[in-house]
N, C-alpha and C positions, 0 to 999 in steps of 0.2 A: 353297771355292766362294762361301760367304757373304761371306768377306772380300774376295774378288775383286769381287763385285757392289757391296759398299759402297765399295770403293776406286774402282771404275769410276764409280759415281754421284757420288761427291765430286769425282772428276776432271772429270766432265762439268759439274757445277755451277760448279766453279772455272774451267773452260774457257769456259763460256757467259757468266758475269758477272765482270768484273774489279771491283776495289773502287770505281772511279769510277762505273761504271755502276750498281753497287748503291746508291751514295749518291744518284744522280739518281733511281733508281727509288723510293727511300725518300721523297725530297722530293715526287715526283709523287703517290705514294700518300698522303702526308699532306695535300697540297693537295686531292686528290680527296675525301678524307674530310672536310676542312674545308668544301669546296663542298657536299657532300651535307648536312652539318649546317646550313650557312647556308640552303640551299634549304628544308630542313625547317622551320627557324625562320621563314623568309619565308612559308611556307605557313600556319604557325600564326598569324603576324601578319596575313596576309591574311584568314584566317577571323575573327580578332578584329575586324579593321577592317570586314569585311562585317557582322558582328553589330552593331558600333557604328553603322555607317551605317544599318542597318535600324532601330535604336533612334532614331537622329536623324530618320529619315523619319517615324517615329511621332510624335516630339516636334514636328516641324514641322507635321504634319497636325493634331495637337491644338492647337498654337499658332494655326494658321490658323482652326480652328473657334472657338477662344476669341475671336480678333479679330473674327470674323463675329458671334458672339453679342454681344460688347460693342458693336460697331457697330449691330447691330439694336436693342439696348436703348437706346443713346444716341439713335438716331433715333426710337424709340418714345416716349421722353420728350418729344420735340419735337412730337409729333402732337397734334392737337386736332380734335374733330368739328366739321363745318361748322354743326351745329345751334347752336353757341355764337353764331353771328351772327343767328340767326332773329329774336330780339327786336328787334334794331336794324333789320333789313330790313323787318319787319312794321310797326314804328313809322314808318319812312321812307315807306312806301306810304300809310299812314293819314294822316300829316301832309300829304303831297302832295295826296291826295284832298281833304282839308279846305280847302287853299289854292286848289285849282283848281275846286272844286264838282263834282268827278267822283266816280264810285263804282267801286271796283275791289277785287278780292280777290286776295291773294297766296297761291299754292299751292306749297309747297316739298316736293320729294321727294328722297330720297337724302341726307338730312341726317345720317345715321349715318356717312357716309364720313369717314375721318380724313385730315387734311392737315397738313403742316408748319406750326407756329405762325407762323413768319415769313411764309410764303406766305399764310396766312389773313389776317394783319393787313394785308398789302399788297393783298389781294384785296377787302377791305371797301369801300374808297372806290370802285373801279370798279363793284362791284355796286350800291352805293347810288345812284350816278349813273345807271346803266342802268335801275334800277327807277323812279327819279324821272323819267327821260326817257320811259320807257314810259307813265307816267301823264300827263305833261304834253304830250308830242308824239303819243302813240299812241292811248290810250284816248279815245273821244269823250265828249261830254256826254251825260247820260241821254236827253234828248229826241232828239238826233241818232242815238243808237244804236237807239232805238225806230223811227225813220223807216227806218233801214237794215235793220230786221228782226232786230236783236240784242237780247239782254236788257239791261236798264238797267245792271246791274253788269258791268263788264269783268273779265276774268280774266288774271292774269299768272302763268304757270307758270315756276317756277325749279327746274331739275332738275340734280342733281349725279350724275355717273356716272364709273365707271372705264373707261379704255381702255388696256389694258396697264399700264405703270407710271405713266401719266399720268391727269389728271383732266379731264373735260369738263363745263363748266357751260353749260347752255342756258337762255336767257331768252326766252320767247315770249309775246307778248300777242295779244289778239284785236281790236286796234284797227284804224285805217285804213291802217297800213303806210306805207312810204316813198313819197313823191311824186317819182318819177323825173323827170318833165318839169320840175318845180320845181327839183330839184337841178341838172339840166343848165342851166337858165336862170340860176340863181344863179352857177354855176361860170363861165359865159360872161361874165356881168356883172362878175364880180370878176377876169376875165382869167386864170382858172386853166386854162382850156382854150380852144382856138380853136373858132369856130362850126362849122367844117367837120369837126371831129373827131367820129367816130362811136364812142361808148362802149357797152359792154355794161352790163347791169344790175349785174353784179358790180363793174365799174369805177366806175360811178356811185355805188354804195353805199360804195366805198372813199373817195370824196371827202368823205363825212361824217366821216372820221377825221382830216381836215386841221385844223390849229389855227384855232379861231375860226369855223369854217364853220357856218352856220345858214341855213335857208330862211325864217326868220321875219323880218318887216319890223321888228318892235319886240322889244326884249330883255325877257323876262319875269323876274319875281323868282324863279321856280322853277328854271329851267335856263339862265338868262342871266347867270351870275356869273363868266364866264370859264373855267369848268370844263366842257369839252365832251368829245366822243367821242375827240378827240386825246389827252386825258389818260388815258382808258381804255386806248387803244392803248399809250401810254407806260408806264403802270403794269404792263400785261401783259408788255411787253418786259422790264421790270425783273425779273420772275419767270420769264423765259425762255418766255413764253407768246405766243399769237397770238389775234387777234380776227377773226371772220368774220361778215358781215352778209348776210342774205337777206330778201326781203319780196315779198309778193304784194299789190297794191293792194286795199284793202278787207278783207283777211284777216289783217292784223297783220304784225308784224316779228319776226324771230328773230335773236338774237345768240348766237354760239357762242364760248366762251372755252376754250382748250386750254392746259394747263400741266402741269408735273410736280408730283407730290404732295410731293416733297422737293427742296430746293435743295442738299442735301448730296451725294446720290448719284444717278446715273442709269445706266440700262442702255443701252449704246451699241453701235453697229456700227463697228468700225475699218476704214477704207478707205484706199487710197492713190490720190492724184490728183496728177499731175506729180511733183515731187520730195518732196512733203509727205504725211505721214500725218495723217488727220483722224478725228474721232469724230462719228458722226451719232446723235442720240438715237433710240431704237427707236420712240418714239411718233410720229415723223414718217414712218416707213417703213410702206408698205402691203405691199410684197413686194420680194424681192431675187432676181435671176436670174443664173446663171453665163453665161459667153459661149456663143455658138452655140445659144441657145435663143430661139425666137420668130423673127419676120421684121422686116426693116428696109427702108425705101424712102425716096426723096426725093420730096416732093409737088411740085405745079406751082409753088409759091412758092419752092421750093428748100429748104424746111425738112425735116429728117430726122424720120421717124416710126417708132415701134416698135409692132408688132402682136403680141399674144399672146391666145389664147383669144377671138378675134373682137373684141377691144378694141384701140383705137389710141391711143397717147399720144405727145406731142411729145418729142423727145430734146434734152437739154442736156448739155454737157460740164462736169464739175465743176471742172476745173483753171482755165479762164478765168473761171469765176464767182468763184473765190477770188483772182484777180489774177495768175495765172501765164499765160505766153504761150499763146495759142490755137493748137492744132494742127488744121488742116483735117480735117473729118470725111470719112470714106470708107465705102463699103459694108463693106470688110474690117474696118475698125476698129470700126464700129458693131456688126457681128456678133460679133466676137471679145471685145469689152469686156464685163465684168459690168455689169448694169443694175439700178438701184434705183428703184422706183416711190415717189414722194413726193406726199403729199396737200397741196395748196395751196388758197387761197381761189379760185383760177381753175381748179381741177380738178386731176386727177392728171397728173403729169409724170414723164418718165424722166430719170434722171441717170446718165451714163456715168462709170465710175471705172476706174483702171488695174487694181486688184485689190481683192478683199474679204479682209481679213486674219483678223479674228476678232470674236466678240461677247463683251462683258464689261461688268461693272458697274464704274464708276469714281467716284472722289471728284472733285467739281467745285470749282474755285477761281475766284474772280473775277480779272479782269486788272488791278485797281488803278484808281485815279482817272484816270491818264493815258491809259488804253486802255479806258475804261468803255463807250464807245459805238462800237465797231467794227461796222460793218454786217455782219450775217450770222454774227457770232461771239458766242456767249453765255457763253463761259468757256473754261477750259483744264483739262486733267488732266495730272498729272505721273506718268510711268511709273517703274518701279523703277530704270532706268538713268539717270534724270534728264531724259529727253526730254520736251519739252512738246508736247502734242497738242491743237490747237484743237478746241473743241466747236462744231459748225456748226448754225446755225439755217437749214437748207436752204430751207424755204418762203420765208423773207425774201430769200434770194439769188435764188430763182426768180421771185418776184413781179414782174411787168412794171411798171416805173414809168410812170405817166401823164405825158405831156409837159405841163409846167406852167411858168408864168412866175415871176418873182421876187415876185409878189404873195403867194405862200405865206408867205414870210418876214414880209411886212407883216401878214398875218393873225395869225401867231404872236405878233408883237410886240404887236398890238392886244389879243389875247386875254390876254396876260400883264398888260397894263395894267388890264384890266377886273376882274381877280381882286380880290375884296374881302377885306381883312385885318382881323382882329379880335384885340385884345389882351385876355386874361382875367387879372385881377389878384385873387388870393385867397390867404390864408395857409393855408387848409385844402386839403391835397393832393387829398383825395377829391372835394371840391366843385369844385375847379379842373379836375380831370380829367373829371368828369361834364359840366360846362358846355362844356369844350373838345370833348368827343366829340359833344355835341349839335350844336354849330356846325359841326364837321367833317362830320357826317352831312348837313348842309345845304349842303355844298360850299364853305364858307368856308375861307380860309387862316387858321389860328389859332396863336397863340403864347401861352404862359403866363408869369406872373410871381408870385412868392411874397409880395411886399409892394410898397409905393410906390417904394422905392429901386430895386428890380429893374425896376419898370415904367418908370422914367425912362430907364434905360439901354436897355431894350427898345424904347421909342418912337423913340429916335434911330436904331437899326439896322433896326427892323421897319417903321416908318412906317405905323402902322395907320390904317384908316378909321374905326374905332369902338373905344372902350375900355370894357370891362365891369369894374367894380371893386367890391370889398367895401368896407364902411364901416370896420370895426374890424380893423386889421392892425398888427403890430409894425413898428418902425423908422420907417415913414411910413404913416399911415392914409389912407383914401380921400378925406377932406376935404382933407388936406394935399397929396395927389397932384393933386386937381382944381385947387387954387389954383396949384400949380406949373405945371400945363399951361396954365392961363389967363394966367399971367404971361408966358409965352414967345410971341413974335410968330408963330413958325412953327406953334404948336399951339393958338392962341387959339380957333379955330373947330372943333377936334376934338370930335366928339360923344362924350359920356360918359354911360354908363348905370350907375347905382349899384344894386347888388343886395345887400339886407341883410335881416336879421330884425327890425330896428328899424322898427316901424310907427307910432310916435308922431309927431304933427304937428311937434314941435320938431326932431326929427331930419330930417324931410323939409325943413323950412324952412332948417335949417343947410346941407343939401346943395344946395338951390336957390341960396342966397346964395353958396355957394362956386363955383357955376358948373355944377352937374350938370344935364344936359338931361332925363334920364328917371330916375325913382325907382321901383324894383321891389322889393316886399317878398316875403319867403319865407313860406310856400310859394307857388310860382307854377307855372303849366302851361307846357309847352314851347311850345304855340301862342301864348300871350300874350307870352312872352319873345321869340319870333321876330318877332312883330308889332312889338315895341319896337325890335328890332334893325333891321328894315326901315325904320321911321320915322327911326331915327338915321342910317341910310345916306342916306335921302332928304334929311335935314337937312344932312348933310355935303356932298352934291352940289349943294345949292341955291345 
């Protein structure tokens, strides 16, 4: 029986599988085993890869943090407290008071705030001019202040504060304020506006920012050197900032400067308008709203308005402001589009965009010398994929231009011609820089030279109105330089001030014989030297 069963089983096996089928079965079985082994190996590799990716993510996160720390440290090394300007600003007010016979006190608050060193250096000249202007044009003479019921000493408040990632500087005096009727009269006389044009106080105040604009009949020695409020606006634009003026007659004038604490990085809001992506600095933005929030309507004049929380703001489309074709606004589009409230000198305005993408901090790069002055564009940032994103100065794009004639260009040219240039010649770097800073603080255009030979080349290119030179210098001393200047027909009448520690009469006589106009001995006071400079300028223009 057992033999029969074995025989039957073998017979069944042989009957069920012939040799060819057994071979195929063996191949399939081997392939299946190999597939199982490969799958298992792939699983192990996937686990290893996941672990590697997790470690890579950790490394990337650590690297990102290191980059942020390095960036923060690099930016921190560029920062300087605004208090470092306090001495220059106080001296500027004191000297202006001495020259004008007025009395004023400068009160500085927020001096501990830190600003990018480059920004601070570029901010110095605008601040000096604004303070000088506040004393010369704003603060009244002591007897006039007494009649007006004010204390004899005027007060100029200079306040530094932070607004988000930006800095706000407020200069407010308690003087007589802007004379709006006089500003309008002068603008009409100079054909800057038409007589029938009706301008708001804000628009009249903006006229003061035009090149060479002044309400004074005669040019003063204090603020009439061709450096005006237009230079303040230009210098602020160079550091991506804005200038706002406001005034109440008899109560003083307030100037507000807004700019970023650093020129290297800015926190921005990325938006899309038309086919282009733009970055808007956060410090320009009051609020941002998604679509379908608030109410929109068209007023009687046909202008679109946006109302939210019982406040109404005019609507502007960002795409045409940046040069792209304008698409007619409609109720549907105004409602559906995201809206951004932007603070401008003319009040808060609403900007429509296609979409709000994200908020991020970016590195700012300049656009080079060929695109240095594109209206409304303050720089660019480069994304990781190489895309260039323009950084917009939206308030500049939104500010309504006042209709003016070509007389503005004439004013700018005249202002440029009036700028007084002084060449400082001294072989001591510290002395030369100190004297240059004093003259720059007084709004002169200044260039330096290390000796007489450098001065000769500088005179040809710089064309100074006055030369301030030391006596003893290498290569060519002050006497030799003076003789060379007097021998040339084009510079024979160029005023020369010699500043030296040699106080003996023989040195003074040698200088006068060589052709020096004014001889100043060290040590000297800033006021005395500035008087000599003014006399030299008068001599040169005679």
